[in-house]
N, C-alpha and C positions, 0 to 999 in steps of 0.2 A: 196338519198332521194327518197322515194317512193310516189306516187301519190295515195291516197285513192279514194275509189269510192265516189259517190255524196251521200252515205248514212249518210254522217255527217251532213246532213240538219236537225238533231236531230229529225228524223222520225224513229222509230222503229217498225219493224214487228214481229208480233207474230208467233208462230209455225203454219204452215199449216195444215190443217186436210182435207183429201180427195182434192176435186178440189176447196175448199173455202179458201180464205185467209184473215184474219183479219189485220188491221194495225190501229195505233194511233199515234198522234204527241204530244210531250210535249207542255204544254201550256206555251206561251211566257210572259215574264215577262212584266207587265204593265210599260208603259214609264214614267209615274209620278213616280211610286215607284223606277225605275231605276235611275232617276235623284235625288230623296230623298236618295237613298242608296249610290249613288256616292258622294253627298255632305257630308253625314254622315262619310264615310271612309275617305274623305279628312280631316275632323275634328279630326277624330280618330288617323290619321297618324301625323298630326301636334301636337297633345297632347302628344302622344306616343314619338315622336323623341325629342321634347322640353323638356318635362318633365324628362325623362330618362337621357337626356344629363345633366340637371341640378343635378339629383341624383349622377351621376358618379362624375361630377366636384365638388359637395360638399365633398364627401369622398376624393377624390384625394388631394383636397386642405386644408382639416382639418389637423392642425398641432398638435393637442393634441392626447391624448390616443383615439385609435380606437377600438371599440369592434369587435369581430368576427363576428357578425350579420352584420355589415356594409360592411364588404368585400363581404359577401355573396350577399347582396342586390346590391352592385355595380356590382357583376358578373351577377346578373339577369338583371339589367338595360342594361347593355352592350349589352347582348344576345338579349333583346327586341329591342334595336335599330338596330342591325344587321337583324333581322327578319322583322322588319318593312321596312327597306330599301329594302330588297328582295321582299316583298309584293307590294310595291309601283312600283317598276320596272317592275313586272310581272303582274299589275293589268290590264293592257291593253289586255292581252291575254285571260283573262276570260270574256271580254265584245265584244259586236258585233263590227266587223264581226268575232271575235274569231280567230285572225291570230296573230302568233308570230313575232315580228319585231325586236328583238335584236340579230339575228344570231346563230349560231350553237355553238360557245364556250359559249355564256351566257346561252344558253339551258341546257349545262352541268354543269354550276356553280351556278347559282342562285337558282334553285328548290332545289338542295341538301343542299345548304348552309342555306336555310330558314328551311329545316328539321333538320339540325345539331343545329341551334340556338333554335329551338324549343325543341329539348332534352336538351339542356342546362337549358332552362326555367323550365321545368317541373322537371328536376333532382335538381336544386337549390331550388324550392319550397319544394320538398321532404326533402332537407337537413335542411332547415330551421325549417320545421316541427319537424324532428328528434332531432335537436339542442334544440329547445324550450322544447321537451319532456324530454330531458337528463337534462337540467338546473333545471327543476321542480321536477324531480324524483331523481336525484343524484346531489344536489347542490354543493357539495364539489369536485367533479371530476375534474381533471386537463384539462383546456381548451386548445384547439391547439393553436400554435403559428402562427404568421404571415406566416412564411415560408411554414409551413404544409398547410396553407389555399391557398397559392399561388400554391403549388404543387397540391392540390386537383382540383383547377379551371384549371391548365394546362391539367391534365389527363382527366378532364370532355370533355374539348374542343377538346383534341387529339382523344379521345376515340369516340365522336360523329362525328367527321369527318371521321374517319376510318369506322364507321357503315354506313355512307351514301356514300361510295365510290361506291358501286354497283348502286345505284340510278343515279349517275351521269355518270358512265361508259356506262350504256345501256340507257341513253337519246338520242333520235334521233329526228330529224325534218322531218316530213312529210307533204307532200302538199295534198290538198283537194279542194273541190269546183267543179263547173262545168267545168272551165278550169284549174283547180290545180294552182290557183293563191293566195290560202290562205295556210298558214303554221301553223302547230301545234307541240308543243314540248311534247313529250311523252316519257315515261319509258317503252321500248320494249325489253323484254329478247328475246334471239335467240330461235328457236324452240326446239333445244337440252336442253335448261335450263328452258323451259317455266313452268315446274312443281315446280321449286325453286322460282317463282315469288311471288306466294301466301304465301309460308312459309316466304319469306323475308318481305314481307307485315306485316304478323301477328307479326314477331320479332319487327319491327318497331312500332306496334300498342302497343305490351307488354311494350317495353321500353320506349316509348314516353308517354303512357297514363295509361296503367292498373297497371304496378309496381308502379309508383309513387302514384298513387291514393290509391292502398293498403298500401303503406308505410305512407301516410298521415292520412288515416283512422285509422291505428293501433297507430300512435303517438298520435293523438288525443282522442283516446279512453283510452290510459295510461294516459294522462294528465287530462282527466276528471275524471278518477278513482282516481287519486292522489288528485285531489282538493275535492273530495268528502270524501275522507279519512281526509284530513286535517280539514274540516269543522267539521267532526265528532269528531276527536280528541278535536279540540278548544271548541265545545260545551260540551264535556263530561268533559274537565278540568274546564271549567266554572261552570258547574253544581257541580262537587266535591268541588271546592273552596267555592262555595256560601252555600253548605251544611255545610262545615267546619266551615265558618265563622258565619253562623246563629246558629251553636250548642253553640257558646260561650255564647250566650245570655240566655240559657237554663240551669237551674240546672242539674248536672249530678253526679252520683256517680261512674261512669266509670273513672278508673285510666287515661285510654289512652285519654279520652276526657279533662279530667283535665290537663293532660300534654300538650295536643294541645292548651288548653286555656292559660296556662302558657306561651307557645312558642309565641302565638299571641300577648299576652300582652308584651312580651319582645320585640318582632319586632316592635310594635307599639310605644313602648317607645324609642328604637333606632332610628326609622324613625322621631320622635319628635327631638330627639337630633341631628340627620342628618341635618335637615333642619332649625336648628335654626342658624341664622347668627348674629353676633355681629358686627355693624357697628359704628366705630369712626367718629366723625365729621370731615369734609374736605377731608375724605377718606384716612387719613394718614395710618390707620391701619385697617385690616379686618380679622377677624379669618377665618381662611381656614376651610373648611367642608370636611370631608372624609366620602363619600357615602359607603354604604355596601350592594351592590346589591347581593352579593354572599350569605348572609344569608337569603335574601328574596327568592332567588332561591332554596336554600336548603330546606327551609320551603315549597315551593311549590311542591318540588320533595317529600317532606315527606308526603304531603296529598295526591298527585295524584298517587305517586308511579312511575312516569315517568320522565325521564331526559329531560331537555330542550337543544335546541341547542345552542351553543355558540355563541356570537356575537362579532364580531371583528371589529376594526376601521381601515379604510383605508385612504389613501392620498386623496388629492383633485382631482388629476388626475383619480385615480382609481374609486372614487365616481362619477365623471362626466361620465366616461366610463360606469359605472354601469347602471346609470340614462339613458344614451342613448340607451343602450343595453335592458334595461326593456321597454322603449317606443317603440323599434322597435319590440320586441317580442309579445307585445300586439297586434299588428296589422297583424302579420303572420296569424292568424286565418281568417282575412277578405281576405288575399290575396289568400289563398287556397280555401276559399268559392267561390270567383269569378272564379277562374280556374276551379273548378268542375261545376260551372253552365254554364259556357260559352263554355266548351270543350265538355261536355257529348253529345249534339245535333249533333256535327260534328263526334264524334266517333261512335255515334249509325248509322249515314248515312255511313260511312266508313264500317262499319261491314256488313250492308245490302248490300252494292254494292259488297263488296269482296266475300261475299257468294251467290251473285247473287239471291237474294230475288225476286221473280216474282212479289209479290205484290208491292214491292217498286219500282223496276226498270221499272214497267209499270203503276205508278202513274202519271197522267197527270201533277201534279204541283212538279214533282220532281226538275225541274231546278230552279224554283222560291224557293223553300225549300233549294236548295245548295246554292243559292246567300245569302239567309238569314242567315244561320249557318256559312257560310264563313266570314261574316261580324262580326258576333258574336264572332268569335275565335279572331278577331283583337282587340276586346273591352278591354280585360285585360291589354294589352300594355299600353293603355291610362288612365285606371282606377288605376293602381298600383302606378304612381306617385302622383296621387290625394290623395290617401290613405296615402302615405308617408308625404305630406304635411298636412293632417288633424289630424293623429295620432302620428306624431313624431315631438317634438319640434325641432330637430337638422334640420331636412328637412324642416320644416315650416320656419324657419330662413333662409335658403338657397334660398327658393322661394321668400321670402320677399326681400332679397338683390338682387335677379334677377331683380324683378319687379321694384325695387327703382333704379336700375342700380349702385349699391354699391358693391365694393369688400370686401371679408371677411377680417377682421383684425386678 
């Protein structure tokens, strides 16, 4: 353990020129705002821990068909629980008097574990975005099995833990203050490996934020493109069918139009025959009606020149699973949006400090800004369960059962 000099009093000195030396001190956080921020962080922690626990419990206790997206969301919720537990345990070290009180072993375990769980959160959000994109662009693709999802989650957790091993291995406790009575948990690479520390930090930044952000942006760009193409095709089909039907009422000598008119009359006649029901009194006998949608589809294809997607019927369990998955995928966009908004300020601060930007390093309100963006990064863990309850009927029922103290049946 090394006793650092008393310059840890959050006073930085600028470079000296000739015989003059200029210095400045970071502006302290107002006491009123510190109290408000502490209360806000406590509320965020409670909402995140309770809400994500309910999310995990709802998925684990559900006995019906479970969509793939629910496994990914439960993995995301579990990672947010781990991350929030680490943040709660290390919160004291970021507050006055800025002293670590959990010992050397926890210094090596808690911060790296929080980083690993954060990697899982961003990776899972990117995976959900890709999964939503694939379902919209290639709906007939074979979905992964439950074992494959379990394997994917295991690989993500093992890979994240392996990636943060250097962050834990090089964690040390240093003492500082007037009498070296305060402790600080720091990541300090040895002098021989000092040049690798910046490289390692950039790798964590890329894997933890930059790469997932790019994947999400590309996925939603493809989704937006697909939706616009679908809207264009639907509008074109409607216009072509409207024109074809309107041409029936106009006299024409064109043989193709006459043929189309004959086809339309035939279809209308068949439709009238299709929906004609013969009901005998007391319900003893009812004439069965055989619908002929295939002729209608073929006629639409003849008019538009395009093939329509076949529709298949599924069982009750498959239909329920599909509805649950659709509810969940609709809110993926909200999850990703909150992630981007809440994490960008912290990542900008990280880059400014990593590259030692003087304008930011000597900004008097840097400490206050650091506290703000730190609290902001905790917000998604509390908002995600709220979005689950608002936008997914499955999770809404789970929250209602929890509030009413009822078990799922």
